[in-house]
matplotlib code that plots the C-alpha trace (Angstrom):
import matplotlib.pyplot as plt

x = [24.6, 24.0, 24.3, 27.1, 27.7, 31.3, 31.6, 34.1, 36.3, 36.9, 36.2, 39.6, 42.6, 44.8, 42.0, 40.3, 37.1, 33.9, 30.3, 27.1, 23.5, 20.0, 17.2, 13.5, 13.1, 10.1, 8.2, 5.2, 6.4, 9.5, 12.9, 15.2, 18.5, 22.0, 25.0, 29.0, 31.2, 35.4, 36.0, 39.5, 41.1, 40.6, 37.1, 34.9, 31.7, 30.1, 26.6, 27.0, 24.5, 22.2, 20.3, 16.7, 18.3, 18.7, 16.3, 16.2, 18.2, 21.0, 20.9, 21.4, 24.5, 26.0, 25.4, 27.4, 30.4, 30.8, 30.7, 33.3, 35.4, 34.7, 37.8, 34.9, 31.5, 28.5, 25.0, 22.7, 19.0, 16.9, 13.1, 9.8, 9.3, 12.8, 11.5, 8.4, 10.1, 12.9, 11.6, 12.9, 15.7, 17.4, 16.9, 18.2, 21.3, 21.6, 21.7, 24.3, 26.4, 25.4, 26.8, 30.2, 30.6, 30.7, 33.3, 36.5, 38.8, 38.0, 37.5, 39.4, 36.5, 33.0, 30.7, 27.3, 24.0, 22.0, 22.4, 22.3, 24.2, 25.4, 28.9, 30.4, 33.1, 35.9, 36.1, 35.4, 32.5, 30.9, 26.9, 26.5, 23.1, 22.3, 25.7, 25.0, 24.9, 28.4, 30.3, 31.4, 31.4, 27.8, 26.4, 27.9, 26.1, 23.2, 23.2, 23.7, 21.2, 18.2, 19.4, 19.1, 16.1, 14.3, 15.6, 13.9, 10.6, 10.1, 10.8, 8.1, 5.7, 5.0, 3.7, 1.1, 0.5, -2.4, 0.0, 1.9, 5.1, 6.9, 5.8, 5.7, 8.7, 6.4, 6.7, 3.1, 1.8, -2.1, -2.2, -0.4, -2.5, -5.8, -4.8, -4.1, -7.7, -9.1, -7.0, -5.1, -2.0, 0.3, 3.0, 5.7, 3.8, 5.3, 2.9, 4.4, 6.3, 6.4, 9.4, 11.2, 13.4, 14.5, 17.1, 18.9, 19.6, 20.7, 20.9, 19.8, 23.3]
y = [18.2, 17.3, 20.0, 18.6, 19.9, 20.4, 19.2, 20.6, 17.9, 19.6, 22.5, 22.2, 21.0, 18.4, 17.1, 14.2, 15.2, 13.4, 14.5, 14.0, 14.4, 12.3, 11.5, 10.8, 13.9, 14.9, 12.0, 10.8, 7.5, 5.1, 6.0, 9.2, 7.8, 9.7, 8.5, 9.8, 9.4, 10.0, 10.2, 10.1, 13.4, 12.3, 11.0, 12.1, 11.0, 13.2, 12.1, 12.8, 15.6, 16.3, 12.8, 14.6, 15.8, 12.3, 9.5, 6.1, 4.3, 6.7, 6.9, 3.0, 3.3, 6.0, 3.9, 1.2, 3.5, 5.1, 2.2, 0.8, 4.1, 5.8, 5.7, 4.5, 5.2, 4.1, 4.7, 4.7, 5.6, 6.4, 5.0, 6.5, 5.6, 7.8, 10.5, 10.8, 10.9, 13.7, 15.3, 15.0, 17.4, 15.8, 12.3, 13.4, 14.8, 11.8, 9.7, 11.4, 11.0, 7.4, 7.1, 8.8, 6.6, 3.5, 5.3, 3.0, 6.2, 9.2, 12.6, 15.9, 17.8, 17.3, 19.0, 18.8, 19.2, 21.9, 25.1, 22.8, 20.4, 19.6, 19.0, 15.2, 14.5, 16.9, 17.1, 20.8, 21.1, 23.3, 23.3, 24.2, 25.0, 23.0, 21.6, 18.3, 20.2, 22.1, 19.3, 15.8, 14.2, 15.7, 14.6, 11.2, 11.0, 11.9, 9.1, 6.3, 8.0, 8.4, 4.7, 2.8, 4.5, 4.1, 0.0, 0.1, 1.5, -0.9, -3.8, -2.6, -1.6, -5.3, -5.9, -2.4, -2.2, 0.2, 3.1, 2.5, 3.2, 1.3, 4.7, 7.2, 6.2, 7.5, 11.2, 12.6, 12.5, 12.4, 8.5, 8.5, 10.8, 9.0, 5.6, 7.1, 8.9, 5.4, 2.8, 4.9, 4.9, 2.1, 1.2, 3.0, 6.4, 8.8, 10.3, 13.9, 16.6, 19.1, 21.5, 20.5, 24.1, 23.8, 26.6, 24.5, 21.1, 18.5, 15.2, 12.2, 10.6]
z = [-11.0, -7.2, -4.1, -2.1, 1.4, 2.6, 5.9, 8.6, 9.9, 13.2, 15.4, 17.2, 15.2, 16.9, 19.3, 19.7, 18.8, 19.2, 17.7, 19.4, 18.2, 19.1, 17.2, 18.0, 20.5, 18.8, 18.9, 20.9, 21.6, 21.9, 22.9, 22.4, 21.2, 20.7, 19.4, 19.7, 16.7, 16.5, 12.9, 11.6, 10.1, 6.6, 6.7, 3.7, 2.0, -0.5, 1.2, 4.8, 5.7, 8.3, 8.6, 8.4, 4.9, 3.4, 2.0, 4.2, 1.5, 1.5, 5.5, 5.5, 3.2, 5.6, 8.8, 7.4, 5.7, 9.4, 11.1, 9.0, 8.8, 12.3, 14.8, 17.1, 17.8, 20.1, 20.4, 23.5, 24.2, 26.9, 26.9, 27.1, 31.1, 31.7, 29.5, 31.5, 34.4, 33.6, 30.7, 26.8, 27.0, 29.8, 28.1, 25.2, 27.1, 29.5, 26.3, 24.5, 27.9, 28.0, 24.1, 24.8, 28.0, 25.7, 23.5, 23.4, 22.8, 25.4, 22.9, 24.2, 22.9, 22.4, 19.4, 20.3, 18.0, 19.6, 22.3, 25.1, 26.8, 30.4, 31.3, 30.7, 33.0, 33.1, 29.1, 27.1, 24.7, 22.4, 21.4, 17.8, 16.6, 13.1, 13.8, 12.3, 8.8, 9.6, 11.3, 9.9, 13.3, 14.2, 11.3, 11.3, 14.9, 13.8, 11.2, 13.7, 16.0, 13.3, 11.4, 15.4, 16.4, 13.1, 13.2, 16.7, 15.8, 13.1, 15.6, 18.0, 14.7, 14.4, 18.0, 17.4, 13.5, 13.9, 14.7, 11.3, 13.3, 10.5, 8.4, 10.8, 13.2, 16.3, 15.0, 15.3, 12.1, 11.4, 11.0, 14.1, 16.0, 14.9, 15.8, 19.6, 19.4, 18.0, 20.3, 23.0, 24.3, 24.3, 26.7, 24.2, 24.2, 26.2, 28.8, 29.5, 27.5, 30.6, 31.3, 28.1, 28.1, 32.2, 32.7, 35.0, 33.9, 36.0, 35.1, 37.5, 38.4]

ax = plt.figure().add_subplot(projection="3d")
ax.plot(x, y, z, "-o")
ax.set_aspect("equal")
plt.show()
């Protein structure tokens, strides 16, 4: 019998709660993507989980299910040039802020995967380590961020087929590193990963 992960529907009952997560933080190239999702109280799918724990065909099925059944959702990104300018941690949070800003309904509380965030407007938030395997809205955000970013990487892989982004999606796999050593960096590659863990987070807006 397959294992079914039971996710919490919310942290604060009675509040409009948005889950946020990102995808692509550990990549060598391409943007970092983030999604914000507000789910109805009765939302359920037995295969919903952290996107990293789910195979690609299931993620694509869940993406469609989430897009059809969420109260609202939004996806945003920060490109590699901006990542290099402000660092990947700030870029990940900025992408979440951009996704939250695109929601058609403003949340009353924000659930964030991880342990770092910067206050968004005047909305309270809670950071939850491994939240994408604990809360349905964060898991849904992880699915949307991952599938949208993968779709982007598949498109730019056609421009630079030697880097096999259709397989590695920009992550630092052996074949990706070998391609960089042989062919150099592309305009999509990130040049800097310095200062990823700044204690004082000040976003550029």
